[in-house]
C-alpha positions as CSV (number, residue, x, y, z in Angstrom):
1,X,-54.9,1.4,-56.7
2,X,-51.1,1.3,-56.5
3,X,-51.1,5.1,-56.0
4,X,-53.6,4.8,-53.2
5,X,-51.3,2.3,-51.3
6,X,-48.3,4.6,-51.8
7,X,-50.3,7.6,-50.4
8,X,-51.3,5.6,-47.3
9,X,-47.7,4.6,-46.7
10,X,-46.6,8.2,-46.9
11,X,-49.4,9.2,-44.5
12,X,-48.3,6.6,-42.0
13,X,-44.7,7.7,-41.9
14,X,-45.2,10.9,-39.8
15,X,-47.3,8.9,-37.3
16,X,-44.4,6.4,-36.9
17,X,-41.9,9.2,-36.5
18,X,-44.2,10.9,-33.9
19,X,-44.7,7.7,-31.9
20,X,-40.9,6.9,-32.1
21,X,-40.1,10.4,-30.9
22,X,-42.4,10.1,-27.9
23,X,-40.9,6.7,-26.9
24,X,-37.4,8.2,-27.1
25,X,-38.4,11.2,-25.0
26,X,-39.9,8.9,-22.4
27,X,-36.7,6.8,-22.3
28,X,-34.6,10.0,-21.9
29,X,-36.8,11.2,-19.1
30,X,-36.5,7.8,-17.3
31,X,-32.7,7.9,-17.5
32,X,-32.7,11.5,-16.2
33,X,-35.0,10.5,-13.2
34,X,-32.7,7.5,-12.4
35,X,-29.6,9.8,-12.5
36,X,-31.2,12.4,-10.2
37,X,-32.4,9.7,-7.7
38,X,-28.9,8.1,-7.6
39,X,-27.1,11.4,-7.1
40,X,-29.5,12.8,-4.5
41,X,-30.8,11.2,-1.3
42,X,-30.6,7.7,-2.5
43,X,-26.9,8.1,-3.3
44,X,-26.3,9.6,0.1
45,X,-28.0,6.7,1.7
46,X,-25.9,4.2,-0.2
47,X,-22.8,6.2,0.8
48,X,-23.6,6.1,4.5
49,X,-24.4,2.3,4.2
50,X,-21.0,1.8,2.6
51,X,-19.3,3.8,5.4
52,X,-21.2,1.6,8.0
53,X,-19.9,-1.5,6.2
54,X,-16.3,-0.1,6.3
55,X,-16.7,0.6,10.0
56,X,-17.9,-3.0,10.6
57,X,-14.8,-4.2,8.7
58,X,-12.5,-2.2,11.1
59,X,-14.4,-3.6,14.1
60,X,-14.1,-7.2,12.8
61,X,-10.3,-6.8,12.3
62,X,-10.1,-5.3,15.9
63,X,-11.8,-8.4,17.2
64,X,-9.6,-10.8,15.2
65,X,-6.4,-9.0,16.4
66,X,-7.7,-9.1,20.0
67,X,-8.1,-12.8,19.8
68,X,-4.8,-13.4,17.8
69,X,-2.1,-10.8,18.4
70,X,-0.2,-12.0,15.3
71,X,-3.2,-11.8,12.9
72,X,-2.6,-10.3,9.5
73,X,-4.4,-10.7,6.2
74,X,-3.8,-9.9,2.6
75,X,-7.5,-9.5,2.3
76,X,-10.8,-11.0,3.3
77,X,-14.4,-9.9,2.8
78,X,-17.7,-10.5,4.5
79,X,-21.3,-9.3,4.1
80,X,-23.0,-6.8,6.3
81,X,-26.7,-7.1,5.5
82,X,-26.6,-6.7,1.7
83,X,-23.4,-4.6,1.8
84,X,-19.8,-5.9,1.6
85,X,-16.7,-5.1,3.6
86,X,-13.3,-5.9,2.3
87,X,-10.6,-5.8,4.9
88,X,-6.8,-5.8,4.8
89,X,-4.7,-6.1,8.0
90,X,-1.0,-5.2,7.9
91,X,1.0,-6.2,10.9
92,X,3.9,-3.9,11.7
93,X,3.5,-1.7,8.6
94,X,6.4,0.2,7.2
95,X,6.8,3.7,8.6
96,X,5.1,2.9,11.9
97,X,6.4,1.7,15.2
98,X,6.5,-2.0,16.0
99,X,3.5,-3.5,17.6
100,X,1.1,-1.6,15.4
101,X,-1.4,-2.9,12.9
102,X,-2.8,-1.0,9.9
103,X,-6.4,-2.0,8.9
104,X,-7.8,-0.8,5.6
105,X,-11.5,-1.5,5.3
106,X,-13.5,-0.8,2.1
107,X,-17.3,-0.8,2.4
108,X,-19.4,-1.2,-0.7
109,X,-23.1,-0.5,-1.2
110,X,-24.2,-1.0,-4.8
111,X,-22.4,1.8,-6.7
112,X,-20.9,3.6,-3.7
113,X,-17.6,2.8,-1.9
114,X,-16.1,4.2,1.2
115,X,-12.6,3.3,2.6
116,X,-11.3,3.6,6.2
117,X,-7.8,3.3,7.5
118,X,-7.3,2.4,11.2
119,X,-4.1,2.1,13.2
120,X,-4.3,-0.3,16.1
121,X,-1.7,-0.6,18.9
122,X,-1.1,-4.1,20.2
123,X,0.5,-4.1,23.7
124,X,2.4,-7.3,23.8
125,X,3.0,-7.3,27.5
126,X,-0.7,-6.9,28.5
127,X,-2.4,-8.2,25.3
128,X,-4.5,-5.0,25.2
129,X,-5.4,-3.7,21.7
130,X,-6.2,0.0,21.4
131,X,-7.4,2.1,18.5
132,X,-4.9,4.9,17.9
133,X,-6.6,6.5,14.9
134,X,-9.2,6.0,12.2
135,X,-9.7,8.1,9.1
136,X,-11.4,8.0,5.8
137,X,-9.0,7.7,2.8
138,X,-9.5,8.2,-1.0
């Protein structure tokens, strides 16, 4: 009787290994599919949403500077739909002429991040704010 139980346990071992192997293969396939989706069209969509959030950050800083010509900020953030924009405004940055502001806006969408740098000219005599340049950095 003891030999019979031992024989059944030995017979069950290959079945357990087979089922475990199938479960591991399914898990690996799931991880591979998730990676492919994140690096393909889904990733591009998130990247463009992050860029849109960064643009919204530049526009928000433009509005704040238009209202308050002396506006500067070490950093503030806000949500654009379910995305986030983090904005830094540097008044009279080093290496630029006076009456200029540098805006660095970082848009984030899940795992993607895009960063824009904009240079704004503030005309003190007329109060007009103009966008001199905008470019993507990093």
